[in-house]
C-alpha positions in Angstrom: 11.2 7.2 -14.0 8.3 6.2 -11.7 7.7 8.2 -8.5 5.6 8.2 -5.4 3.0 11.1 -5.2 -0.3 11.8 -3.6 -3.2 10.2 -5.6 -4.1 12.1 -8.7 -6.8 12.0 -11.4 -4.1 12.0 -14.0 -3.9 8.2 -13.9 -7.7 7.6 -14.1 -7.6 5.3 -17.2 -4.6 3.2 -16.1 -5.9 3.0 -12.5 -9.1 1.4 -13.8 -7.1 -1.0 -15.9 -4.9 -1.9 -12.9 -8.0 -2.5 -10.8 -9.3 -4.9 -13.4 -6.0 -6.7 -13.3 -6.3 -7.1 -9.5 -9.9 -8.3 -10.0 -8.8 -10.9 -12.6 -6.4 -12.4 -10.1 -9.3 -12.8 -7.6 -9.0 -9.7 -5.5 -12.1 -7.8 -4.3 -14.1 -10.8 -3.5 -16.3 -11.1 -0.4 -13.5 -12.8 1.6 -10.8 -10.2 0.6 -10.6 -8.0 3.7 -7.5 -6.1 2.5 -7.5 -2.4 1.8 -7.4 -3.2 -1.9 -10.2 -5.8 -1.6 -12.5 -3.4 0.4 -11.8 -0.6 -2.1 -12.7 -2.9 -5.1 -15.9 -3.8 -3.4 -16.8 -0.3 -2.5 -15.9 1.4 -5.8 -15.3 -1.2 -8.4 -17.8 -0.6 -11.0 -18.2 3.1 -10.3 -14.7 4.4 -11.1 -15.5 4.9 -14.8 -17.5 8.0 -13.8 -15.0 10.9 -13.6 -16.9 12.5 -10.8 -16.8 9.3 -8.7 -13.1 8.8 -9.4 -12.4 12.4 -8.4 -14.3 11.9 -5.1 -12.4 8.7 -4.6 -9.0 10.5 -5.1 -10.1 13.2 -2.7 -11.0 10.6 -0.1 -7.7 8.7 -0.5 -5.7 12.0 -0.3 -7.2 12.8 3.2 -5.1 11.7 6.0 -8.1 9.8 7.5 -8.4 7.3 4.7 -9.2 4.5 5.6 -9.4 5.4 9.3 -12.7 3.7 9.8 -11.7 0.0 9.2 -8.2 0.3 10.6 -8.8 2.9 13.4 -5.7 5.0 12.5 -4.9 7.8 10.1 -3.3 6.6 6.8 -1.4 8.5 4.1 -1.6 6.8 0.7 0.8 7.5 -2.1 0.5 6.2 -5.7 3.4 5.0 -7.7 3.2 6.1 -11.3 5.1 7.0 -14.4 3.3 9.9 -16.0 -0.3 8.7 -16.5 0.7 5.1 -16.0 -0.5 3.8 -12.5 1.8 1.1 -11.2 0.8 0.7 -7.5 0.1 2.2 -4.2 1.7 2.2 -0.7 -0.1 3.2 2.5 1.7 4.5 5.6 -0.3 4.1 8.8 0.5 6.8 11.2 0.6 4.4 14.1 -0.1 0.7 15.0 -2.5 1.7 17.7 -4.8 -1.3 17.2 -4.1 -4.9 18.2 -4.6 -6.0 14.6 -2.0 -3.6 13.3 0.4 -4.3 16.0 0.2 -8.1 15.4 -0.5 -8.4 11.7 -1.1 -5.3 9.7 1.9 -3.1 10.5 2.6 0.5 9.5 3.0 0.0 5.8 1.0 -1.9 3.1 1.5 -1.9 -0.6 0.2 -3.4 -3.9 1.8 -3.4 -7.4 -0.5 -4.0 -10.3 0.0 -7.5 -11.7 1.4 -6.4 -15.1 4.1 -4.3 -13.3 5.4 -6.8 -10.9 8.9 -8.2 -10.8 10.5 -5.0 -11.9 11.6 -3.6 -8.5 8.6 -1.3 -8.1 7.6 -2.6 -4.7 11.2 -2.2 -3.4 11.4 1.3 -4.7 7.9 2.2 -3.3 8.8 0.8 0.2 12.2 2.6 0.2 10.5 5.8 -1.0 7.9 5.7 1.7 10.4 5.4 4.6 11.3 9.1 4.6 7.6 9.9 4.7 7.2 7.6 7.7 10.2 9.4 9.3 8.5 12.6 8.7 5.5 11.4 10.7 7.9 10.8 13.7 8.3 7.1 13.2 11.8 5.9 14.0 11.0 2.5 12.7 8.1 0.8 11.0 6.5 -2.6 11.2 6.0 -4.2 7.8 4.4 -7.7 7.5 3.8 -10.2 4.8 2.2 -13.6 4.5 4.6 -16.4 5.3 4.2 -17.8 1.7 4.7 -14.4 0.0 8.4 -14.8 -1.0 8.3 -11.7 -3.2 7.1 -9.4 -0.5 9.6 -10.9 2.0 12.4 -10.1 -0.4 11.1 -6.6 -0.9 11.0 -6.0 2.9 14.5 -7.4 3.4 15.9 -5.4 0.5 14.5 -2.2 2.1 16.4 -3.0 5.4 13.8 -5.1 7.2 15.0 -6.9 10.3 13.0 -10.1 11.0 11.2 -10.1 14.4 9.0 -13.1 14.4 6.0 -14.9 12.8 2.5 -14.5 14.1 -0.7 -15.9 12.7 0.6 -16.6 9.3 2.5 -13.2 9.0 6.2 -12.6 9.0 7.0 -9.4 10.9 9.9 -7.1 10.1 11.0 -3.7 11.5 12.7 -1.1 9.3 14.5 1.9 10.7 13.4 5.0 8.9 16.5 7.0 9.6 18.8 4.6 7.7 16.5 4.2 4.7 18.5 3.4 1.6 16.9 5.3 -1.2 
């Protein structure tokens, strides 16, 4: 049974394979300003080295990652089954910047391409809600691109209430105290 947990070196091999899957679908290019895209650009070819991967895991486990580009502390959890990396979800401790309030939201997630359409994103989002509640967030803003039907369904399945559309993003609020896990 897959579960959310802090990042770990136990998934090193499958994590690298997952990143190659993302790269094969075009992620990590110069125009990909997502957390995953920036990470692929910064670490991409260096993760093979166990010391580099261990350093990366330690960085992601710190509550400040990736505070610099987003301006707020972030907790990242990896979704895995044993040594099989399936995806990640990041919970931003606040939406203190205009970008996060308008477009980014509190939570972002990625499921590796070969693990999609199996309910993992929904399980990850539902599983992250109690963590957000533990940070004192009564509700979280979760956004997706207007054309991302899969992500829209994930957000709605986790209890997302549609607020509006801004700049190509659908914006939903999810109460953390009524999370259906």
